BAZA-255607 format. One line per 2 residues: number of its first residue (from 0); their letters; for each residue x, y, z of N, C-alpha, C. Coordinates in steps of 0.001 Angstrom, whole numbers. Last residue first. Layout:
NUM> A> X Y Z X Y Z X Y Z; ...
This chain:
434> LR> 38921 158615 83627 38084 159388 82712 37003 158524 82077; 40612 157097 85069 39538 157720 85811 38567 158480 84911
432> DR> 42573 156288 83355 41770 155254 84006 40529 155839 84652; 43892 158661 82812 42923 158167 81828 42068 157035 82385
430> LA> 45678 158811 84906 44526 159724 84905 43456 159236 83939; 47567 157005 84004 46794 156664 85188 45554 157541 85284
428> FW> 48627 158482 81913 47875 157272 81599 47037 156822 82788; 49831 160515 83492 48824 160848 82491 47979 159616 82147
426> LM> 51661 159097 84970 50576 159757 85681 49457 160141 84721; 53400 158378 82944 52578 157341 83568 51439 157957 84372
424> GL> 54576 160864 82305 53846 160105 81302 52917 159082 81929; 55789 161550 84721 54754 162416 84150 53908 161657 83142
422> TQ> 57643 159448 84906 56608 159612 85923 55461 160455 85400; 59344 159965 82800 58469 158800 82721 57349 158877 83749
420> LP> 60586 162261 83820 59847 162323 82565 58877 161153 82439; 61815 161292 86227 60759 162309 86267 59938 162379 84991
418> GR> 63618 159291 84997 62603 158964 85990 61485 159994 86047; 65297 160703 83267 64408 159685 82723 63310 159304 83707
416> LV> 67039 162618 84327 65695 163035 83935 64774 161904 83526; 69464 161346 85080 68852 162356 85946 67379 162560 85627
414> AG> 70287 159555 83122 70094 159054 84485 69328 160035 85362; 68432 160611 80170 69602 160176 80912 69249 159776 82327
412> GP> 66309 161341 78569 66643 162205 79688 67842 161774 80493; 64384 158384 77708 64997 159683 77423 65364 160412 78702
410> FA> 65313 154979 78116 64423 156073 78469 65116 157407 78202; 66312 153018 75306 66612 153658 76584 65592 154752 76855
408> PP> 64105 150556 73811 64961 151747 73777 65228 152271 75177; 64340 146980 74137 63627 148236 74380 64576 149426 74302
406> TI> 65029 144682 71611 65618 145416 72739 64896 146738 72952; 64204 142667 69933 63221 143682 70336 63727 144460 71543
404> AR> 66247 140910 69567 65769 141629 68383 64749 142711 68726; 66491 139654 71972 67515 140641 71615 67057 141490 70441
402> FL> 64402 137847 71769 64238 139012 72626 65307 140071 72359; 65448 136028 69955 64114 136587 69727 63925 137868 70529
400> DL> 67821 135255 71182 67884 136138 70017 66530 136747 69687; 66975 133436 73114 67477 134744 73529 67484 135722 72372
398> GT> 66288 131267 71441 65294 131930 72264 65725 133310 72687; 68855 130743 70140 67619 130994 69402 66587 131743 70219
396> DA> 71387 130098 71049 70924 131466 71252 69521 131738 70714; 73152 127847 72207 71787 127790 71680 71112 129133 71927
394> GL> 75607 127991 73488 75571 128144 72038 74203 128064 71419; 75559 128002 76168 75983 126750 75543 75875 126783 74029
392> MA> 74520 130428 76794 75906 130161 77196 76463 128931 76493; 71886 130025 75997 72755 130865 75166 74222 130659 75524
390> EA> 70932 128522 78121 71025 127904 76798 71959 128694 75893; 70958 130484 80119 71815 129304 80248 71993 128612 78897
388> LL> 69023 132218 79077 70396 132692 79260 71355 131514 79362; 66743 130584 79183 67240 131062 77883 68687 131552 77980
386> KG> 66489 130302 81972 66764 129125 81149 67327 129543 79797; 65857 132934 82638 67076 132319 83160 67474 131092 82363
384> AH> 63381 133117 81349 64501 133936 80879 65824 133373 81382; 61838 131439 82941 62120 131052 81556 63300 131837 81005
382> TS> 61729 132960 85276 62334 131626 85304 62719 131186 83894; 60386 135224 84247 61711 135352 84854 62425 134002 84899
380> ML> 57835 134447 83305 58899 134762 82345 60281 134840 82978; 56159 134021 85570 56533 132927 84674 57793 133253 83875
378> AG> 56338 136458 86909 56133 135230 87677 56462 133988 86857; 56574 138836 85448 57768 138049 85724 57548 136721 86413
376> MG> 55071 140971 84523 54760 139619 84047 55915 138660 84319; 55816 143544 85138 54678 142989 85841 54299 141581 85434
374> SY> 58055 143908 83439 56915 144835 83411 55651 144239 84019; 60499 142788 83202 59349 141957 82823 58033 142721 82896
372> GH> 63228 143640 83409 62204 144477 82787 60968 143708 82363; 65778 141237 82430 65035 142010 83429 63911 142750 82703
370> AF> 68882 139679 81911 67438 139672 81646 66730 140388 82785; 72139 138939 80524 71234 139667 81406 69785 139499 80965
368> YI> 75624 138072 80424 74245 137820 80018 73305 138524 81001; 78785 138345 79151 77908 138855 80204 76469 138768 79696
366> EG> 80475 137753 77106 80099 136664 77996 79373 137157 79247; 79183 140174 75056 80239 139191 75178 79774 138020 76013
364> ER> 76378 140853 76392 77505 141667 75940 78742 140796 76131; 72983 139937 75771 74335 139623 76217 75295 140657 75669
362> GM> 69530 139925 76841 70611 139967 75865 71942 139551 76460; 66323 141389 77346 67244 140269 77515 68349 140382 76482
360> HP> 63758 143016 78591 65059 143327 77999 65996 142175 78338; 60275 142420 77893 61517 142197 78637 62742 142655 77854
358> LR> 58038 145170 77200 58546 143844 76871 59897 143652 77559; 57226 147740 77422 56602 146770 78317 56974 145336 77955
356> TQ> 58716 149611 76121 57828 148790 75303 56975 147839 76115; 60184 150709 78230 59336 151566 77401 58321 150766 76609
354> TV> 59896 148524 81148 60591 149071 79981 59634 149942 79181; 59996 148312 84639 59159 148481 83455 60001 149081 82337
352> TV> 60291 146434 87560 60977 147189 86511 60154 147138 85228; 58882 146908 90710 58705 146257 89419 59472 147075 88387
350> QG> 59452 146523 94116 59794 147272 92913 59616 146397 91679; 56972 146355 96764 58159 145924 96031 58353 146764 94788
348> GW> 55286 146002 99978 55489 146541 98637 56742 145976 98004; 52576 144903 102128 53987 145088 101779 54082 145637 100354
346> CY> 50540 143730 104731 50693 144690 103646 52181 144914 103397; 48068 141931 106509 49416 141977 105939 49437 143019 104824
344> EI> 45497 142412 107352 46432 141834 108311 47869 141796 107819; 42857 144570 107334 43999 144124 106539 45074 143647 107516
342> PI> 39376 144231 108012 40757 144388 108484 41781 143837 107491; 37015 145906 105931 37557 144645 106435 39000 144835 106906
340> TA> 35792 148059 104811 36250 148199 106199 36850 146913 106768; 35190 147335 102175 35822 148636 102449 36397 148742 103853
338> LQ> 34032 145209 100954 35181 144934 101817 35877 146222 102265; 32122 146124 99266 31649 145320 100392 32782 144969 101363
336> PF> 33526 147268 97169 32984 148146 98224 32535 147379 99459; 35944 146349 95418 35080 145565 96299 34545 146463 97432
334> VE> 37087 148457 93980 36738 147217 93288 35737 146413 94103; 37390 150358 95976 36717 150735 94734 36265 149497 93967
332> AM> 38837 148994 97867 37462 149371 98207 36686 149811 96970; 41255 148794 96478 40550 147574 96874 39087 147877 97184
330> PK> 42114 151451 96198 41632 150721 95017 40886 149439 95373; 42442 151863 99159 41623 152717 98295 41191 151980 97022
328> RV> 44247 150022 100230 42835 149905 100562 41955 150719 99619; 46739 150896 99462 46154 149751 98759 44657 149638 99045
326> FA> 47042 153130 101153 47325 153254 99721 46673 152122 98931; 46658 152132 103678 45660 153057 103138 45812 153185 101622
324> EM> 49014 150574 103808 47697 149962 103977 46612 150850 103382; 51099 152403 103561 50854 151425 102497 49460 150821 102607
322> DR> 51590 155501 104174 50725 154477 104753 50365 153492 103648; 53368 156926 102605 53542 156907 104054 52760 155768 104704
320> PP> 54595 155261 99656 53561 156004 100378 53774 155897 101877; 58175 155513 98933 56915 154772 99073 55868 155631 99760
318> KP> 59915 157637 96635 59590 157270 98005 58274 156512 98048; 59925 158053 93810 60977 157271 94468 60617 156800 95870
316> FY> 56738 157476 92172 57696 158351 92826 58719 157519 93604; 54717 155947 91257 55746 156305 90289 56808 157238 90875
314> NE> 52995 153185 92384 53581 154449 92821 54761 154778 91912; 49823 151563 91857 51251 151730 91569 51727 153114 91984
312> GG> 47367 150228 92957 47893 151530 93331 49377 151663 93107; 47374 146755 94039 46875 147901 93277 47532 149183 93739
310> GF> 46453 143471 94941 47506 144399 94562 46939 145534 93739; 45240 141333 97417 44899 142385 96457 46097 143283 96208
308> LL> 43966 138464 98553 45267 139078 98297 45051 140047 97145; 41623 137535 100895 41800 138223 99618 43194 138832 99577
306> RG> 41743 134249 102375 41958 135699 102427 41978 136265 101015; 41638 131438 102570 40433 132223 102373 40565 133722 102540
304> DP> 43963 129972 102663 43194 130088 103911 42063 131110 103807; 45069 130222 100100 44525 128922 100528 43700 128987 101803
302> TM> 43780 133394 98839 44845 132561 99400 44243 131228 99837; 42451 134661 95774 42267 134183 97133 43485 133377 97561
300> RF> 43450 137678 94044 43142 136252 94102 42886 135889 95559; 44216 140425 91815 43798 139833 93078 43484 138353 92899
298> YN> 45054 143657 90636 45171 142212 90489 44883 141562 91844; 44762 146548 88707 44390 145895 89942 44464 144389 89712
296> VV> 47070 148604 86953 46347 147346 87043 46006 146992 88495; 46786 151330 85422 47267 150991 86763 46482 149752 87179
294> FR> 45202 150823 83173 46642 151059 83008 47347 150808 84335; 42806 148126 83521 43260 149489 83788 44759 149610 83510
292> TD> 41811 145599 83228 42400 146239 82050 42823 147677 82285; 42660 143364 86005 41764 144127 85141 42532 144862 84050
290> SV> 42983 139932 87033 43545 141279 86876 42655 142037 85907; 42943 136977 88971 42195 138019 88269 43028 139290 88183
288> AL> 42884 133486 89261 43710 134694 89339 43028 135744 88476; 40242 131597 90853 40888 132207 89694 41920 133241 90130
286> DN> 38629 129903 92419 40046 130091 92747 40836 130644 91561; 35947 129956 91877 36770 128992 91134 38271 129150 91372
284> AV> 35398 133477 92558 34964 132088 92446 36002 131261 91695; 35884 135961 94756 36517 135341 93594 36120 133868 93585
282> IA> 33664 136605 96457 34598 137624 95965 35301 137136 94701; 32343 134359 97104 31526 135505 96711 32384 136644 96170
280> TP> 34283 132663 97995 33813 132466 96623 32881 133576 96162; 34668 133361 100723 35649 133769 99709 35136 133647 98282
278> DK> 32954 134189 103170 32549 133533 101924 33499 133955 100805; 34436 135279 105251 33392 134307 105570 32995 133513 104324
276> LP> 38013 135569 104878 36654 135975 104562 35655 134875 104930; 40799 136328 106974 40005 135333 106246 38551 135781 106068
274> KT> 41983 139742 106434 41716 138604 107313 40901 137583 106516; 43788 140519 103386 42775 140716 104411 42789 139579 105436
272> VA> 46692 141938 102204 45996 140668 102424 45050 140854 103608; 48030 144045 99653 47406 143881 100967 46711 142530 101020
270> IY> 50804 145399 97928 49857 144299 98094 49337 144292 99527; 52192 147545 95442 51864 147264 96836 50720 146268 96931
268> SG> 55006 148779 93655 53739 148049 93625 53462 147521 95019; 56925 151294 92110 56484 150680 93354 55125 150013 93182
266> IP> 59116 150782 89438 57815 151282 89873 57423 150552 91149; 62133 151631 87791 61449 150870 88843 60154 151564 89261
264> IF> 62676 151556 84269 62499 152354 85488 61802 151472 86516; 65149 150632 81808 63972 150381 82631 63864 151451 83700
262> RK> 67432 151286 80474 66330 150749 79674 65120 150350 80525; 69481 151956 82080 68844 153047 81353 67642 152582 80531
260> EI> 70495 149552 83041 69572 150309 83882 68880 151455 83145; 72318 148638 81107 71072 147928 81353 70051 148840 82024
258> EP> 74300 150530 81302 73754 150229 79981 72442 149466 80097; 75076 150492 84044 74258 151580 83507 73625 151292 82153
256> YL> 75376 148469 86369 75464 148226 84930 74589 149261 84231; 75207 149468 88942 76223 148458 88665 76444 148282 87165
254> KD> 73260 151169 89826 74347 151734 89013 75473 150738 88717; 71477 149216 91136 72086 150373 91807 73373 150839 91122
252> LF> 70052 146809 90882 71399 146927 90302 72171 148120 90854; 67491 146153 91694 68506 146346 92727 69919 146516 92166
250> AD> 65675 145502 89738 65586 146849 90305 66687 147158 91310; 67830 143061 88473 66594 143786 88226 66640 145174 88896
248> GA> 69934 141293 88634 69601 142062 89826 68357 142895 89708; 71360 139579 86975 69939 139338 87207 69471 140064 88461
246> VV> 73803 138866 84878 73333 140011 85651 71818 139879 85776; 76131 136370 84757 74711 136640 84540 74314 137793 85459
244> IR> 79231 135792 83201 78488 136465 84270 77033 136614 83830; 81889 133469 82665 80648 134096 82234 79972 134727 83446
242> KA> 84168 132827 83958 84213 132817 82496 82984 133507 81902; 85229 134723 86846 84319 133830 86138 84523 133913 84636
240> RV> 86161 135326 90098 86644 135333 88719 85819 134301 87962; 84878 137142 92728 84659 135957 91905 85259 136206 90530
238> RG> 85720 138181 96013 85801 138393 94570 85545 137061 93870; 84850 139835 99171 85251 138746 98293 85269 139126 96830
236> QA> 83812 141822 100736 84780 140916 101350 85281 139820 100415; 82130 143364 99167 82938 144031 100194 84042 143131 100722
234> TF> 82641 141984 95850 81800 142357 96980 82706 142992 98028; 83038 141860 92344 83602 142238 93643 82500 142539 94646
232> VE> 83769 139838 89635 82690 140413 90432 83232 140649 91834; 85301 139764 86427 85396 139662 87886 84219 140384 88527
230> LN> 86757 138644 83526 85487 138961 84165 85599 138725 85666; 89550 140156 82006 89061 139076 82870 87762 139515 83534
228> PG> 89973 142517 80626 89898 141269 79853 89439 140064 80680; 86561 143107 81768 87630 142467 81022 88940 143215 81122
226> KS> 84567 144094 83395 84184 143445 82138 85354 142829 81384; 83876 143944 86760 84944 144179 85792 84651 143389 84529
224> LN> 81787 145464 88934 81827 144412 87931 82876 144779 86899; 81118 146085 92386 81756 146433 91114 81805 145204 90223
222> LV> 79574 145230 94469 79983 146630 94448 80555 147050 93105; 76940 143210 95401 78026 143385 94435 78317 144868 94301
220> PS> 76207 142220 98710 75947 143136 97600 77170 143271 96690; 75588 139684 100308 76848 140036 99643 76578 140970 98458
218> NE> 73639 138042 101433 74114 139228 102161 75471 139689 101632; 74700 134746 100264 73731 135800 100552 74409 136950 101293
216> YI> 75667 132484 97796 76145 133388 98848 75108 134494 99021; 75459 129178 96682 74771 130451 96873 75397 131213 98034
214> KV> 76443 126965 94225 76826 127535 95509 76218 128930 95621; 74975 124166 92647 75131 125619 92695 75483 126059 94114
212> GV> 74454 121410 92537 75818 121887 92708 76035 123373 92746; 71924 120534 92540 72694 120220 91328 74066 120894 91357
210> TE> 70923 121476 94929 71031 120019 94774 71814 119629 93524; 70798 124218 94485 71856 123692 95353 72016 122182 95189
208> AA> 68504 124360 92928 69801 124731 92342 70951 124172 93178; 66604 123630 94847 66813 122772 93680 68161 123062 93037
206> SA> 66779 125846 96524 67153 124519 97030 67426 123551 95891; 65809 127785 94759 67160 127892 95303 67641 126536 95823
204> LS> 63228 126841 94454 64094 126891 93277 65551 127012 93714; 62283 127276 97007 62441 125892 96551 63312 125822 95306
202> LT> 62214 130049 96968 63089 129374 97927 63317 127916 97531; 60265 130374 94939 61629 130871 94758 62605 130206 95717
200> YK> 57915 129172 96035 58492 128710 94771 59955 129113 94650; 57505 130686 98335 57714 129240 98445 58396 128708 97187
198> LP> 57100 133153 97066 58273 132971 97921 58552 131478 98145; 54717 132828 95537 56003 133094 94884 57221 132890 95769
196> HY> 52342 130564 95299 52997 131293 96393 54418 131588 95911; 50319 131023 92322 51131 130244 93252 51652 131157 94346
194> HG> 47786 130630 89725 48561 131400 90703 49329 130447 91607; 46817 130783 86252 46683 130308 87624 47432 131196 88592
192> GL> 45998 129796 82817 46535 130657 83861 46350 130060 85246; 44694 128352 80948 46033 127888 81314 46690 128761 82382
190> RD> 42333 129621 80344 42251 128435 81198 43617 127889 81597; 41624 132860 80410 42661 131960 79898 42743 130768 80839
188> LL> 38969 134900 79690 39419 133831 80567 40433 132958 79842; 38119 138103 79743 38825 137173 78861 39466 136129 79759
186> GG> 34959 139721 80422 36258 139169 80774 36827 138282 79685; 32893 142556 81350 33176 141325 80629 34546 140828 81024
184> YY> 32685 144728 82954 31863 144698 81746 32069 143446 80901; 32281 144550 86550 33087 144600 85337 32186 144364 84127
182> SS> 31928 144940 89774 31266 145403 88555 32263 145535 87419; 32356 141893 91713 32586 143302 91436 31949 143653 90096
180> GV> 33046 139158 92418 32023 139943 93087 32242 141427 92953; 33487 137003 89724 34099 138071 90514 32992 138932 91102
178> RT> 31839 135108 88563 33185 134704 88961 33884 135733 89840; 29537 136237 87797 29425 134994 88567 30775 134529 89084
176> ST> 30386 138356 86249 29903 138655 87603 29696 137395 88434; 30932 137094 83831 32039 137625 84632 31603 137855 86073
174> ED> 28383 136560 82949 29285 135443 83229 30462 135889 84081; 27442 139190 82576 26808 138311 83559 27727 137149 83935
172> QD> 29161 140129 80544 29110 140794 81850 28506 139890 82918; 30757 137262 78983 29980 138495 78974 29887 139044 80395
170> LI> 34011 136077 78242 32853 136025 79126 32087 137340 79020; 35836 134354 75791 35301 135634 76250 34077 135385 77113
168> EV> 38590 132118 76276 37198 132384 75898 36777 133730 76468; 41458 130083 75452 40827 131307 75932 39377 131378 75491
166> SE> 43038 128144 74297 42697 128003 75712 41999 129222 76299; 44134 127997 71773 42714 127693 71916 42216 127713 73362
164> YG> 46219 129342 69471 46050 129235 70923 44564 129128 71223; 46890 129935 66875 46700 128540 67239 46544 128300 68723
162> FN> 46941 132489 66039 48214 131943 66516 48105 130460 66867; 44258 132871 65603 45154 132864 64440 46518 132286 64803
160> RL> 43421 132975 68228 42978 131867 67384 43875 131746 66157; 44612 135421 68895 45014 134185 69574 44605 132951 68766
158> TK> 43173 137197 67287 44617 137018 67077 45105 135718 67711; 40590 136903 68389 40827 136650 66966 42304 136388 66702
156> LE> 41036 137697 71050 40598 136338 70766 40860 135970 69300; 41716 140402 70672 42674 139454 71229 42297 138016 70881
154> ED> 39324 141464 69717 40512 141502 68870 41555 140494 69354; 37685 141065 71954 37325 140478 70656 38541 140408 69735
152> FY> 39010 142615 73861 38957 141164 74023 38613 140473 72706; 38499 145161 72846 39881 144682 72897 39915 143161 73044
150> KV> 35825 145366 73394 36243 145252 71997 37679 144751 71899; 35902 145801 76117 35378 144526 75640 35774 144301 74182
148> HS> 36668 148381 76583 37714 147366 76676 37238 145995 76199; 34441 149957 76602 35265 149959 75394 36323 148869 75402
146> PK> 33469 149690 79232 32775 149028 78125 33622 148930 76862; 36199 149022 81512 35353 149953 80772 34639 149202 79653
144> AA> 37500 146863 82584 37151 147947 83498 36252 148991 82851; 37258 143504 82103 37137 144781 81400 36660 145865 82349
142> TN> 39637 141177 83407 38314 141796 83452 38322 143184 82819; 41030 138136 82880 41295 139550 82642 39947 140249 82503
140> LH> 41647 135360 84753 40567 136152 84181 40992 137610 84093; 43234 132266 84532 43397 133696 84793 42310 134449 84056
138> GN> 42898 128945 86031 42726 129971 85015 43029 131374 85503; 43547 127024 87818 42137 127114 87432 41862 128211 86423
136> LV> 45861 125949 89152 45818 126180 87710 44372 126167 87206; 47866 126602 91898 46475 126460 91457 46424 126837 89979
134> LD> 50303 125746 94273 49984 125928 92861 48506 125657 92581; 51734 125989 96673 50305 126338 96633 49830 126575 95195
132> CE> 54247 124849 96303 54127 126321 96259 52668 126759 96123; 56609 122491 96378 55320 122783 96993 55167 124302 97095
130> IA> 58258 120763 93888 58159 122052 94582 56735 122259 95087; 59574 118521 92704 58513 118363 93700 58364 119622 94561
128> FR> 61233 118868 90583 61836 119009 91911 60798 118957 93036; 59558 118432 88365 60841 117709 88485 61381 117719 89896
126> SI> 57367 120198 88802 57184 118748 88754 58488 118005 89024; 58573 122692 88747 57748 122332 89900 57569 120815 89963
124> LG> 59736 122591 86201 60589 122621 87387 59814 122222 88639; 57391 122599 84630 58349 121501 84537 59266 121437 85739
122> LV> 56256 125029 85242 55564 123814 85663 56484 122599 85594; 58221 126713 84056 57927 126765 85492 57266 125480 85963
120> TN> 58111 125908 81328 59370 125889 82074 59111 125843 83576; 55461 126373 80634 55969 125000 80623 57266 124875 81419
118> RA> 55449 129166 80805 54588 128368 81692 55104 126941 81774; 57155 129752 78704 57546 130120 80069 56715 129345 81092
116> EI> 55698 129098 76486 56746 128167 76883 57248 128481 78296; 54200 131399 76302 53528 130159 76691 54549 129125 77155
114> GQ> 56203 133179 75514 55455 133438 76734 54712 132218 77230; 56887 132025 73122 57878 132016 74202 57201 132294 75539
112> WF> 54597 132644 71727 54777 131257 72133 55936 131088 73107; 55048 135406 71320 53906 134950 72107 54122 133521 72601
110> LA> 57278 135338 69628 57390 135907 70965 56256 135431 71859; 56156 134180 67320 57277 133525 67999 57427 134037 69431
108> RA> 54198 136081 66678 53804 134705 66968 54916 133989 67755; 55769 138305 66134 54824 138347 67243 54411 136934 67655
106> QE> 57096 137509 63820 57872 137704 65043 56964 137723 66269; 54824 137339 62099 55744 136214 62290 56519 136338 63595
104> EG> 53458 139877 62191 52833 138638 62655 53837 137529 62942; 55124 142803 63618 54677 141948 62526 54255 140578 63020
102> VM> 55695 144383 65794 56814 143683 65143 56398 142821 63954; 53380 145858 66620 54733 146328 66921 55788 145712 66014
100> EV> 51122 144467 65860 51262 145859 65433 52692 146353 65605; 51619 142093 67216 51564 142093 65752 51755 143502 65213
98> LE> 51400 143023 69854 52671 142491 69356 52711 142494 67834; 48700 143653 70019 49690 144738 70063 51047 144268 69563
96> TP> 47740 141007 69907 47327 141998 68902 48311 143157 68858; 48889 139712 72173 49261 139326 70811 48876 140339 69749
94> GK> 49804 142185 74722 49007 141108 74174 49363 140832 72730; 52565 142786 76703 51846 143203 75509 51086 142003 74966
92> RL> 53553 141047 78633 52787 142230 79062 52019 142837 77908; 52977 137656 77417 53805 138811 77737 52922 139979 78150
90> GP> 51947 134334 78520 52139 135413 77561 53055 136504 78072; 49903 133347 81289 50652 132994 80080 50772 134184 79131
88> IL> 50297 134213 84509 49563 134656 83324 50371 134293 82091; 50055 133672 87614 50690 132942 86516 49885 133197 85250
86> QG> 50626 135779 90281 49721 135495 89168 50482 134859 88014; 51928 136671 92536 51812 135238 92327 50894 134851 91183
84> GN> 52503 139296 93121 51131 138838 93316 50919 137367 93085; 55818 139187 94723 54832 139619 93725 53454 139010 93991
82> RG> 57952 138404 96277 56972 139283 96905 55883 139746 95940; 59941 136946 95053 59257 136357 96191 58177 137211 96812
80> SA> 60871 138508 92911 60512 137107 92702 59688 136528 93831; 61669 141030 93795 60367 140898 93136 59920 139447 93031
78> GW> 63475 139797 96648 63212 140825 95652 61844 140592 95041; 63818 137582 98190 63198 138737 98828 63083 139943 97893
76> GV> 65182 135399 97187 63734 135454 97022 63058 136669 97601; 67793 135518 99516 67259 134869 98325 65731 134969 98321
74> KG> 68630 138640 100879 68098 137304 101105 67530 136755 99797; 71080 140439 99363 70357 140314 100619 69953 138881 100863
72> GE> 72647 139986 97088 72952 141101 97975 72273 141017 99326; 74001 136945 96022 72781 137673 96344 73087 138759 97366
70> IV> 75541 135151 93661 75841 136200 94641 74585 137027 94844; 76066 131833 92879 75072 132910 92896 75448 133875 94006
68> VV> 78178 129897 90775 77933 130539 92065 76903 131648 91872; 78892 126862 89095 78091 128084 89173 78011 128586 90609
66> KL> 80395 124967 86734 80547 125380 88125 79929 126765 88265; 78474 122906 84522 79235 124120 84789 79299 124407 86293
64> GV> 76883 120671 83909 78237 120467 84404 79057 121707 84665; 74310 121054 83312 75148 120566 82210 76620 120541 82607
62> EA> 73273 122075 85633 72819 120749 85212 73616 120192 84033; 74234 124646 85775 74875 123615 86600 74480 122212 86150
60> AH> 72443 125958 84080 73865 125887 83731 74567 124782 84500; 70043 125680 85465 70161 125081 84131 71614 124993 83672
58> LA> 70686 127059 87882 70284 125656 87887 70511 125006 86523; 71264 129680 86948 72251 128893 87680 71928 127406 87623
56> AS> 68851 130454 85783 70068 130411 84965 71114 129530 85626; 67267 130306 88105 66984 129442 86959 68199 129325 86046
54> LG> 68429 132287 89687 68412 130902 90160 68151 129929 89026; 68019 134614 88100 69357 134152 88448 69396 132701 88872
52> TC> 65175 134656 87930 66025 134694 86739 67394 134123 87044; 64309 134593 90640 63997 133488 89733 64854 133496 88476
50> GG> 67104 135889 92578 65691 135749 92257 65502 134650 91230; 69721 136625 93401 69121 135369 93829 67616 135349 93708
48> GI> 72383 138003 91649 70958 138095 91924 70333 136747 92216; 74650 137180 89383 74383 138284 90307 72874 138392 90478
46> VC> 76510 134313 88884 75191 134911 88742 75019 135986 89806; 79195 133156 87166 78833 133910 88367 77518 134619 88091
44> VD> 80485 130198 85895 79410 131187 85789 79208 131838 87150; 82799 128882 86591 82462 128991 85167 81431 130090 84953
42> AE> 84815 130484 89113 83645 129739 88669 83525 129825 87157; 86746 131111 92067 86616 131034 90618 85410 130177 90266
40> ID> 87221 133489 94768 86886 132176 94214 86799 132260 92697; 88233 134890 97702 88423 134982 96261 88193 133592 95686
38> DA> 85726 135267 100316 86947 134722 99742 87062 135143 98280; 83247 135657 101319 84364 136234 102076 85706 135731 101560
36> LA> 79833 135967 100912 81087 135712 100210 82223 136412 100955; 77876 134782 103692 78309 135835 102775 79611 135422 102089
34> KS> 75962 131706 103821 76986 132624 104311 77312 133674 103250; 72392 131537 103622 73718 131109 103179 74732 132128 103674
32> DS> 69901 131130 106102 70704 132010 105266 72009 131343 104866; 67503 128570 105884 68679 129102 106571 69483 129966 105620
30> RS> 64162 129223 105348 65394 128739 104715 66566 129366 105448; 60822 128287 106234 62038 129069 106440 63216 128410 105728
28> NA> 58011 128204 104131 58975 127462 104931 60246 128285 105060; 55643 130911 104348 56635 130101 103631 57475 129305 104612
26> TA> 54013 132615 105775 53468 131298 105414 54443 130426 104629; 55282 135006 106263 54567 134377 107375 54150 132946 107062
24> VY> 56165 135714 103755 57164 135320 104753 56486 134583 105906; 53606 136297 102634 54469 135253 102086 55510 134783 103090
22> YS> 52598 138450 104022 51897 137168 104118 52793 136034 103649; 55303 140401 105447 54387 140004 104377 53705 138677 104685
20> GA> 57229 141481 107049 55876 141384 107583 54855 140943 106562; 59463 141581 105465 59494 140701 106642 58105 140497 107231
18> MN> 58807 143581 103643 58815 142196 103191 58776 141228 104376; 58558 146372 104082 57881 145416 104953 57810 143999 104395
16> LE> 60230 147950 102561 58810 147869 102213 58096 146695 102885; 63413 146163 102443 62548 147309 102670 61097 146996 102283
14> RN> 65291 144257 101905 64416 144002 103053 63370 145103 103242; 67299 144604 99988 66039 143949 99593 65114 143590 100763
12> FG> 69563 145437 102438 69420 145124 101021 68220 144196 100791; 68144 147550 104947 68864 146346 104563 68564 146002 103125
10> SE> 65451 148698 107126 66590 148880 106234 67257 147546 105948; 61985 149652 107392 63105 148771 107723 64228 148915 106694
8> KH> 59748 151059 106797 60987 151827 106910 62193 150953 107225; 57468 149631 106932 58078 149739 105612 59383 150520 105643
6> LE> 56561 149788 109557 57427 148679 109200 58081 148837 107836; 54757 151871 109720 56094 152045 110283 57063 150991 109774
4> SI> 52497 150822 108542 53091 152007 107938 54493 152271 108474; 51899 148740 110297 52338 148431 108941 53037 149626 108318
2> SN> 53293 149494 113568 52230 149469 112573 52801 149120 111210; 54955 147425 115982 54970 148489 114989 53791 148357 114039
0> M> 53910 146697 119279 54066 146217 117896 54029 147397 116936
């Protein structure tokens, strides 16, 4: 049997970083692969990317009678949508206080409530299509990694109350320690948060899209995109002529749309899952989703079978760490010293796209629509973004326009230098976590 460190070398579109050996693949219902695109076809909407953004856009467009096809380069759900931490955190990567500082109170309030509406979108789909995805809605706890971070919670609570959001409360150090078996200085508990099994959810979203008429093609990487006068999408063996295109490839665009790609950088994120614990509630009580306030965020929760699922140790370099298990074990042992030697039975990684502002980049260029750059908050927002794109196709641009107004700037340095320059900057902020 190959070791975890060897398995991350597997090849194939969106199959790298040991997704095949992940806890999610081991515990999700299997889905038969759709055939590859091998014909010239026509559609009202061609969606590039079989993750939550693309599948949601496809489903919502098909429900109003549009002919929709989804072109996925590898396997549906095997990108960020199906391999993330599964944390359902209402809101955006920037908290409401920072949003007010960035764009003013009125616009910040509207953006914040879009983040809450994202929760409603996901839960609505789960209910409508009877999606089984290990959904738990016991709350999300943001823990203070430093004493100074507690003041941030005070400011957040004040702004949230001003926005009319009442589902949060501050926990002191003792109250936090009763919920997490680690040393934190306090917490901000959002009772509307939770967690789910992201691959189960994404595969079920694909099935839901198919029930309303969406045609999905897998193992069909898009090689070229023609913007006009006729919109066309080309794969190695097929072509789609479409009236509208949705670009939802996120970190897998691979120079397909440079105007989009210059506004994000991909960051490696890695997750480990332990063997079942004897007393899971001693590590995380109340089945909460938990993340901390470090710049390099640690995030964790329990699985239904009593394992700790822990994500941590972002990687800002193009190549993954040689030993993913050791890479994740280090921050896990720092947070939970009592688990320093516990066996890790699953470990995998993925790419998260991050924008300069840490806010999503959504928009359109004519009849080409796009959304990406969720900066670690895509479990809810990606599905909602797909819905906003579908609404914009039908002339209801209100939600999309909110995000178009905050388009993140391009990273400096162009295609060659933006990655190295951003890496230096992020390494500096990561160093501050240790100071």
